[in-house]
C-alpha positions in Angstrom: 0.0 0.0 0.0 1.5 3.3 -1.1 -0.5 6.4 0.0 -0.4 9.6 -1.9 -1.1 13.2 -0.9 -3.9 15.3 -2.2 -3.1 19.0 -2.9 -3.5 21.3 0.1 -6.8 23.2 0.2 -7.2 26.8 1.2 -6.7 25.9 4.9 -3.5 23.9 4.4 -5.0 20.5 5.2 -3.1 17.6 3.8 -5.3 14.5 3.1 -4.1 11.0 2.6 -5.8 8.2 0.8 -4.5 4.7 0.1 -3.8 3.0 -3.2 -4.0 -0.7 -3.4 -0.3 -1.7 -3.9 0.1 -4.7 -1.7 -0.4 -5.2 2.1 1.9 -4.5 4.9 -0.2 -5.1 8.1 -0.3 -8.5 9.9 -2.1 -10.0 12.9 -1.1 -13.3 14.4 0.1 -15.0 17.6 3.1 -16.7 19.0 2.9 -20.4 18.3 2.3 -22.4 21.4 0.9 -19.5 23.3 -2.9 -19.4 22.7 -3.4 -16.2 24.6 -0.6 -14.4 22.8 -1.0 -11.5 20.2 1.2 -10.3 17.5 0.4 -7.1 15.5 3.1 -6.1 13.0 3.5 -3.5 10.2 6.2 -3.5 7.5 5.1 -0.4 5.7 7.9 1.8 7.0 10.3 -0.5 8.6 9.3 -3.5 10.7 7.4 -2.4 13.8 4.6 -3.5 16.1 3.9 -5.4 19.3 4.3 -8.9 20.6 2.3 -10.0 23.7 2.5 -13.3 25.5 2.5 -14.5 29.1 1.1 -11.2 30.3 4.1 -9.3 29.0 4.3 -6.9 26.0 7.2 -6.1 23.8 7.5 -3.2 21.4 9.3 -3.8 18.1 10.7 -0.8 16.1 13.3 0.0 13.6 16.4 1.7 15.0 16.9 5.3 13.9 19.5 6.0 11.3 20.3 2.3 11.0 19.4 0.1 8.0 18.1 -3.4 8.8 18.4 -3.0 12.5 15.6 -3.3 15.0 15.1 -2.9 18.8 12.8 -4.9 20.9 12.0 -3.5 24.4 9.5 -4.2 27.2 6.5 -1.9 27.2 7.3 -0.8 30.7 10.2 1.2 29.4 7.9 3.5 27.4 7.6 7.2 28.3 4.0 7.9 28.8 1.6 10.4 30.4 -0.9 8.5 32.5 -4.4 9.7 32.9 -8.0 8.7 32.6 -10.9 8.9 30.3 -13.0 12.1 30.6 -16.3 10.3 29.5 -18.9 9.6 32.1 -22.3 8.0 32.1 -23.9 11.4 31.6 -21.6 12.4 28.7 -23.7 14.2 26.0 -23.9 11.1 23.9 -26.0 9.3 26.4 -28.9 11.0 24.9 -28.2 8.8 22.0 -30.7 6.3 23.6 -33.4 8.5 21.9 -31.7 8.5 18.5 -32.9 5.0 17.6 -36.6 4.5 17.2 -38.0 1.5 19.1 -38.1 -1.5 16.8 -41.0 -3.9 16.4 -40.8 -7.1 18.5 -40.4 -9.4 15.5 -37.7 -7.2 13.9 -36.0 -6.9 17.3 -35.7 -10.7 17.7 -34.4 -11.1 14.2 -32.1 -8.1 14.6 -30.6 -9.5 17.8 -29.9 -12.9 16.4 -28.3 -11.5 13.3 -26.3 -8.6 14.8 -24.7 -10.7 17.5 -23.4 -13.3 15.0 -22.5 -11.1 12.1 -19.2 -9.3 11.7 -19.4 -5.6 12.1 -17.2 -3.2 10.2 -16.3 0.3 11.4 -15.2 2.5 8.5 -12.8 4.7 10.4 -11.2 8.1 9.7 -8.3 9.2 11.9 -7.4 12.9 12.0 -4.1 14.3 13.4 -4.2 17.9 14.6 -1.5 20.4 14.0 0.1 20.0 17.4 0.5 16.3 16.7 2.1 17.1 13.3 4.6 19.4 15.1 5.3 16.8 17.8 6.2 14.3 15.2 8.9 16.6 13.7 6.6 18.0 11.1 7.1 14.8 9.1 3.9 13.9 7.2 5.0 10.4 6.4 5.9 9.7 10.1 2.5 11.0 11.3 0.6 9.0 8.6 2.4 5.8 9.4 1.8 6.4 13.2 -2.0 6.8 12.7 -2.2 3.7 10.5 -0.2 1.7 13.0 -2.7 2.9 15.7 -5.6 1.7 13.6 -3.9 -1.6 13.1 -3.6 -2.3 16.8 -7.3 -1.2 17.4 -8.5 -3.6 14.8 -6.6 -6.4 16.5 -8.2 -5.5 19.9 -11.8 -5.5 18.5 -11.5 -8.7 16.5 -12.5 -10.6 19.7 -15.8 -8.9 19.6 -16.5 -9.8 16.0 -15.8 -6.2 15.0 -13.3 -5.1 12.3 -11.9 -1.6 12.2 -11.3 -0.6 8.6 -9.2 2.6 8.2 -10.7 4.4 5.2 -9.1 7.8 5.6 -6.2 9.6 7.3 -6.0 13.4 7.5 -3.1 15.5 8.9 -3.6 19.1 9.7 -0.1 20.2 8.8 -0.7 23.9 8.4 -3.5 25.0 10.9 -6.2 23.2 12.8 -9.5 22.9 10.9 -11.4 23.4 14.1 -10.5 24.8 17.5 -8.5 22.3 19.6 -7.5 23.4 23.1 -6.4 21.9 26.5 -10.1 21.6 27.4 -11.0 18.1 26.1 -14.8 18.6 26.4 -14.7 21.7 24.1 -12.3 20.1 21.8 -14.5 17.1 21.5 -17.6 19.1 20.5 -15.6 21.3 18.1 -14.2 18.2 16.4 -17.6 16.5 16.2 -19.2 19.6 14.7 -16.4 19.8 12.2 -16.9 16.2 11.3 -20.6 16.6 10.7 -20.4 19.8 8.7 -17.1 19.3 6.8 -15.8 15.8 6.8 -18.9 13.7 6.3 -20.0 15.5 3.1 -16.7 14.8 1.4 -15.7 11.4 2.9 -18.2 8.6 3.7 -17.3 6.9 7.0 -18.9 5.5 10.2 -16.7 7.0 12.9 -13.9 9.6 13.1 -11.3 10.0 15.9 -8.9 12.9 16.5 -5.4 12.1 17.7 -4.2 15.3 19.3 -0.7 16.4 20.3 -2.3 18.9 22.8 -1.9 17.9 26.4 -5.4 18.0 27.9 -5.9 19.7 31.2 -6.3 17.6 34.3 -5.9 13.8 34.0 -8.1 13.4 30.8 -6.4 11.7 27.9 -9.5 10.9 25.9 -13.3 11.6 25.6 -16.2 10.4 23.5 -20.0 10.4 23.6 -21.7 7.2 24.8 -23.6 5.0 22.4 -23.3 7.3 19.4 -21.9 5.0 16.7 -23.2 5.7 13.2 -24.8 9.0 14.1 -23.8 12.1 12.1 -23.7 14.3 15.2 -21.6 12.3 17.7 -19.9 9.3 16.2 -16.3 10.1 17.1 -13.9 11.1 19.9 -10.7 12.8 20.8 -7.5 11.0 22.0 -4.4 12.6 23.4 -1.2 11.0 22.0 0.4 10.4 25.4 3.1 7.7 24.7 6.3 7.4 22.8 4.8 4.3 21.1 1.6 4.4 19.0 0.3 1.6 21.2 -0.6 4.1 24.0 -2.9 6.1 21.7 -4.2 2.9 20.2 -5.5 1.7 23.7 -7.1 5.1 24.4 -8.7 5.2 20.9 -10.0 1.7 21.4 -11.5 2.9 24.8 -13.2 5.9 23.4 -14.5 3.9 20.5 -15.9 1.6 23.1 -17.9 4.5 24.5 -19.2 5.2 20.9 -20.4 1.5 20.9 -22.2 2.0 24.2 -19.6 0.6 26.5 -19.5 2.1 30.0 -16.5 2.1 32.4 -15.6 -1.1 34.2 -16.3 0.2 37.7 -16.0 -1.8 40.8 -19.7 -1.6 41.5 -20.5 -3.4 38.2 -18.6 -6.5 39.1 -17.0 -7.0 35.7 -15.0 -10.1 34.8 -11.7 -9.4 33.1 -9.4 -12.2 32.2 -6.4 -10.0 32.7 -5.7 -8.8 36.3 -5.3 -5.2 37.1 -1.6 -5.5 37.7 -1.2 -6.9 34.2 -3.1 -4.1 32.6 -6.8 -5.0 33.2 -9.4 -4.4 30.5 -9.8 -1.7 28.0 -12.8 0.1 29.5 -11.2 0.7 32.9 -11.8 4.4 33.6 -8.1 4.9 34.3 -5.7 3.7 31.6 -3.2 3.0 34.4 -0.8 4.3 36.9 2.9 4.8 36.6 3.8 1.2 37.5 0.9 -0.5 35.9 1.9 -2.3 32.7 1.2 -3.6 30.2 -1.5 -1.4 28.6 -5.0 -3.0 28.7 -5.8 -4.9 25.5 -8.8 -7.0 26.1 -12.6 -6.4 26.8 -14.4 -7.3 30.0 -17.7 -9.2 30.4 -19.4 -5.8 31.1 -18.1 -4.4 27.8 -19.5 -7.4 25.9 -22.8 -7.0 27.6 -22.9 -3.3 27.0 -22.2 -3.8 23.3 -25.0 -6.5 23.1 -27.4 -4.1 24.7 -26.5 -1.3 22.4 -27.0 -3.5 19.3 -30.4 -4.7 20.6 -31.4 -1.0 20.8 -30.6 -0.5 17.1 -27.3 1.1 17.5 -24.7 0.6 14.7 -26.9 -0.1 11.7 -24.2 1.3 9.5 -21.7 -1.4 10.4 -23.1 -4.3 8.5 -22.0 -3.3 5.0 -18.7 -4.9 3.8 -16.3 -2.0 3.2 -14.7 -1.3 -0.1 -11.3 -2.9 0.9 -9.5 -1.5 -2.1 -10.1 1.9 -0.7 -8.9 1.1 2.8 -5.3 1.4 4.2 -3.6 -1.9 4.0 -5.4 -2.9 0.8 -6.7 -6.3 -0.3 -5.0 -9.4 1.1 -5.7 -13.0 1.8 -6.4 -13.8 5.4 -7.8 -10.4 6.5 -11.3 -11.8 7.1 -12.9 -10.1 4.1 -14.2 -12.1 1.1 -12.8 -9.9 -1.6 -12.7 -9.9 -5.4 -11.0 -13.1 -6.7 -11.7 -14.9 -3.4 -14.3 -17.6 -2.9 -13.7 -17.6 0.9 -11.3 -16.1 3.4 -10.3 -18.3 6.2 -8.9 -15.6 8.4 -6.3 -15.9 11.1 -6.8 -19.4 12.8 -6.6 -21.5 9.6 -4.4 -19.1 7.6 -1.2 -21.0 7.8 -2.8 -24.3 6.6 -4.8 -22.8 3.7 -2.8 -19.6 2.8 0.7 -20.1 4.1 2.3 -17.7 1.8 0.6 -14.7 3.4 1.2 -15.7 7.0 3.7 -14.2 9.4 4.2 -16.5 12.3 6.4 -15.7 15.3 7.8 -18.9 16.9 10.7 -19.7 19.1 12.5 -20.9 16.0 12.0 -17.5 14.4 9.9 -15.5 12.0 8.6 -17.7 9.2 8.7 -16.0 5.9 6.3 -16.4 3.0 7.6 -18.3 0.1 6.4 -15.9 -2.7 9.1 -13.5 -3.7 6.7 -10.6 -4.0 5.4 -11.3 -0.6 9.0 -11.2 0.7 9.4 -7.8 -0.9 6.2 -6.5 0.8 7.7 -7.6 4.1 10.7 -5.4 3.9 13.5 -7.3 2.3 15.9 -10.0 2.4 15.9 -13.3 4.3 19.1 -12.3 6.0 17.5 -9.4 7.7 14.7 -11.6 9.0 17.1 -14.3 10.1 18.7 -11.6 12.3 15.3 -10.6 13.6 14.5 -14.3 14.4 17.6 -14.5 16.6 16.4 -11.3 18.4 12.9 -12.6 18.9 14.2 -15.9 20.2 16.2 -14.1 22.8 13.2 -12.1 23.9 11.0 -15.1 24.0 13.5 -16.8 26.3 13.5 -13.7 28.4 17.3 -13.4 28.2 17.5 -9.8 27.1 15.5 -6.6 27.1 17.0 -4.9 24.0 19.2 -6.3 21.2 20.6 -4.8 18.0 21.0 -7.5 15.5 
């Protein structure tokens, strides 16, 4: 996938849209570890995250070094910790009244179908001018950061039978299109108004999230209306980019997107069940994203979140999510194993059976190393030579054996 830039408009906004030139985003798991997660991108150097045994490692290319990578524990990340600013009475709560009560027959059929069907969120991510400045005024760097954020969020939501399809990225590289300040509540409503009046008429999408380089006042690092998905007025949120790694913003964006889906916070009173303990990160809809010593970031959803989502769907929320997106227009492009039945495919087996049926497109992290696709073009898409990946395999093996924290192959 090679994006290109549109010409700047009168307000100096740079827009990005994808062209379908191969894929460079991968989801998988560490073989032998059923609860593990791997989310990798090879679009601009090999980068991503590897999670297993309740530990998370960040993989990034080394600066000013060709074919060299660094793997380090998530706990070494620099991050500003805070909480979500959304509460039960956030303005989007009025969204209960946005969906007309369905007939009983339709409601029963709707419930059966919506719970088992895959939902698709066509997402647009916008970076404000401060984010552009914080990333060194490098458009390509900002764009790749936003795309990586979306890739992680997609991975988080797959367990809920929801796919996050990034259909647009916009970087405000000259000035902000709307007023963004340290007040997250005001910034949220300014952004939502801009989305409704300006973005929706020119770009069809289901939800838009602003990733901001502004440090919000207080402890708030994100905010979004509750149960507002698919609405023109409130389907969106604002996220402060608070961590060195895109993973931090990805977790916060997943949290705010959860509010759009109707998920409330996992408070103590609700008695939510979370398969990951609090000291290991807890669940995504925890009202606080963590304290200084709490790692890793949360990456799973609780029983309460699943119940909230089911309730929202029963009320008719999310009717825009059942159309299969035009994958050719999405970032990452068309590929085997992404879960979409696309042009030229009779079926798509997705992740679990991908190795058996479509081995050439699978990236699999094992203790023996990173298995490469056999097809030469696929190798090219994955950033180069077998030698480079053999070096990475050695690095990954050391990390998996917990011998080192950081290695330069």
